[in-house]
N, C-alpha and C positions, 0 to 999 in steps of 0.2 A: 803557780799560785794555787793554794788550796781552794776547793770549791765546796758549796753546800746547796742543798735544794731550797728553792724559793717556795715556802709553804708546802703544799702537797701537789704542786704543779707538774712535777717531773722535769722542770727547768732548773738547771744548775748554774750558779753564778759564783763569782769570787767571794771568798769568806770575809773579805774586807772590801768595802765600797768606797766611793768618792762622793762627798757632798758638794754640790755646786754653789751653795748660797754665797760664800765669800767672794766669788767671782763677779757677782752682780749687784750687791748692795753698795752703800756709800763706802768710800775709800777703797773701791775695788781697783784691781791692777789693770794695766792696759789689756785690750782684747788679745793681742798677740801672746802675751804672757799667760793668760788663762787657757788659750788653746794649747800652748806648749805643756801646761800642766796636765790637761786632759790627755794629750798624746802620750805623755810620759806614764800616766796611769794605765793607759792601754798597753804600753810597752811592758809594764810590770805585771800584766795579766789581770788587771782589774776589769771586771765585766759588768759591774753594777754601779750605776750613777744615779744619784738622787737629786731631784730639782723640784721646782714649783712654779706655778704662773706668777706668784707674788715675789719671787726672787728678782727684785728690781729696786731702783731708788724710790720710785713712786708710781702712781697710776698711769703717768704719761708714757711709761715704757714697759707696761705689763708684758710678761712672757719673755723678758730679756734673757734670762738664763737658759730657758728652753731653746731659744734661737741660737745662743752661743754654743750649747752642747751639740745641736744639730750641725752647726758650721764645723765644729771640731771633728765630728764623726765623719762627715762627708769629705773632709780634707785629709783624713788620715790615710796613710799609704798601705796599712795592713788590713787584716780581716776584722770587720766589726759585726759580722753576722750573729755572734753569740752575745753581744752587748745588750744588756737590759737597762732601759732608762725608766726610772719611776718618777712621775711628776705628781703634783698635788694641786688642788683647787679648792677655793672656799674662803680665802683670806684676801682682803683688799689692802692697798697701800696709800691711803689718802695722806698727802704731805709726808710720806715716809713713815707713817704710823702703821700699825697692824690692827685690822678689824675683821670680825667674821662676817661672812655673807653666805648663808645657806639657802638663799632664794633659788628654788628649782630652775627658774628661768635663767638666772645668772649662771648657775652651774651647767646648764645645758649649753649656753653659749661659750663659757670658758673652756669646756671640754673640746668643743669644735675648734677653737682658736689654738689650744694646746696641740691638738691633732696636726694642725697645719704648721705650727711653729716647730714641731719635732720632725717635720719633713713631709707628712701627709702620705707617705708611700705605704705604710702599714699601720695596724692599730697601735695605740699607745700601749707600751708594754705593761706598765702598772700605773693606774690612776688612783690617787688617794684622796679622800675627803679630808681636807687639812685640819679642820676644827669644828666641832658641833656649834651650831648657832641656835640659841635658845628661842629665837623667833619662829623657828620651823622645827617640826619633828624630824627625827632621823629618817623616818620612812618617807616623808615628803622630799627631803633633800636628796636621798639616794634613789628616788624613782627615776630621774633623768640619767643617772649613772647606769642603772640596769638597762634602760633604753639604749644607751650608748654601747653597752656590751653587745646587746642583741643586734644593733646596727653595724657592728664591726669596727667601731671607733676605739674601743678599749678591749684589751686582752684580759688583764687581771685587775682586780680591785683591792685596795687597802684602805685603812682608816688611820687617822692621826689624832693624838690628844683625846683618846676615847677611854672610858672606864669599862670594866668587864660587862656591866649591864648594857652599855651603849654598843659594845661590840656584838653582843648577842642580838640586840635589835637589828643591827646592820646585817648580820648573818641571815636574819629572816627575810631580808630584801634581796640580797645578792651574795654570791660566794665571795668570801674574804680571804686573801692570802697573806696579808701583812698588817702589822700594827706599828705605828711610829709615835713613840712617846718620849718625853725627856728622861734621860737616865745618865747619871755621871756620879763621880764620888761625892758631890754635894747634893745631888737630887736622886734619891734611891726609892722614890715613891712606887715604881713598878714592882719592887719586892714586897711592899707593904699592902698594896691595894689589890693584889692578886692578878694583875694584868699579865705579869711575866709567867706565872704558873699556868694561867689560862691559855696563853700562847703555846706553851709546851704541851698542854693536854690536847689542844686543837690542831697542833702542828702548823701553827702560824709563825711566820718569820717576824721577829721583833727587831725593829730598826731604832736604835737609841739616838735621838737627836741631841746635839750639844754635848757630846761625850766628854769634852774637856772643860765644860762649864761656860763656854762662850768666850767672846773676846775680852770680857771684863774679868774673868776668873782664871783663864787658862794658865796665866803665869803663876798663879798661886799654887800650882801643883808642886812647884819646887819647895814650897813651904810645908809640905806634908812629909815628915821624915820617912814614914813607911814606904811611900812611893819614891822619894828622892834617893833613899839608900839602896832600894832594889835596882833602881836605874843605874846607879853607880857600880853596884856589884856585877850586873849583867852587861855593862858597857853599852847601854842603850839609853834613849831619851825617856823622860817621865811620860811623854805621850805614848810611847810604845808600851810602857808598863800599864797605863790605863786601858789601852786597847786590849792587851792580854788579859787584864782583870775582867773587863766586860765579857770577853769571849768565854772566860772560865765560869761566869755566873750562870749561864744557861746555854744549852745547845740551840735554843731558838734565836739567839742574838747574832745579828750581822751588823757590825759597826759601820757607820757611814761618815767618817771624819771629813770635815770640810778642808779645802786646801786652796791657796791662791799663789803658792810658790812650788816650784818643782821639788825643792828640798823637803817640803812638808809631805807631799804625797809619797816621796821615796821613804821617808821615815815611817809613815803609816803602813806602807806595804811591808816594811821590814818587821813590823810587829807580828806578822803571821808566824814568825819563827821564835817568838818569845813564849816560853812556857813557864807558868807559875805553879808551884806546888800548893797543895791545899793549905798548908801552914802559911805560905806567903799571901794567898788570897785572904786568909783570915786576918793577917796583920793589917792589910789595907782596910778590910771591913771594920776593924776596931778603931782605926784612925780616922774614919770618915763619918 
């Protein structure tokens, strides 16, 4: 598996990661299947796994996905010493909905629980503030994060759903290694709002969430001729084409496609070998 550096950390991870969300929200697979997916990802050389405290059905089972990933890692027969798990905090799941909570006291507590959920044997590899909360300043919300870094609970810090200005404010509080914003053929805002360019300039890793458009739109990829035709020509899935397109858009990008089936993560890993010419990238750009 090809690797790339995480920010400017000197730590290298697989150039395609695994997103854990589908394994823990509603309509999730049996736990044994999810663990099989994670083990297969590790077999394929994937060493970057993305999760969050809010990847669960509702507040009653907060941190479900973190505990699942820890269970999979501890039961894996191979070497997991190079695996980086990136989690997030700052979203709540009341009745299965998504709401922001940037309360410093809440973030301080959820960091502690995430640390324990992920095993508690070493610092959280990457902790990301999931989404800004307008009720608190970024400086207020990130103060306990800086404390957690200094206390040895967190190794690296990232942000999610942040604008360039918000990223700059975060950097004034604590070192940032990654930015996780939505980016897909249907949602290309990071190209327009300067976030992608800023990540390149600052050598921050950009993690595109929902790269296939989410469960509501991923099947629509077949209806985009530029993508469907390229998939047919190259003998790969439309998902592999999208991952290759994302990787071609910026050296900062590290896709983190979610998976709940072994076949899905195998397909995502295969995308590492799909190369698109500049003309092919432009065809997709014009079509989306």
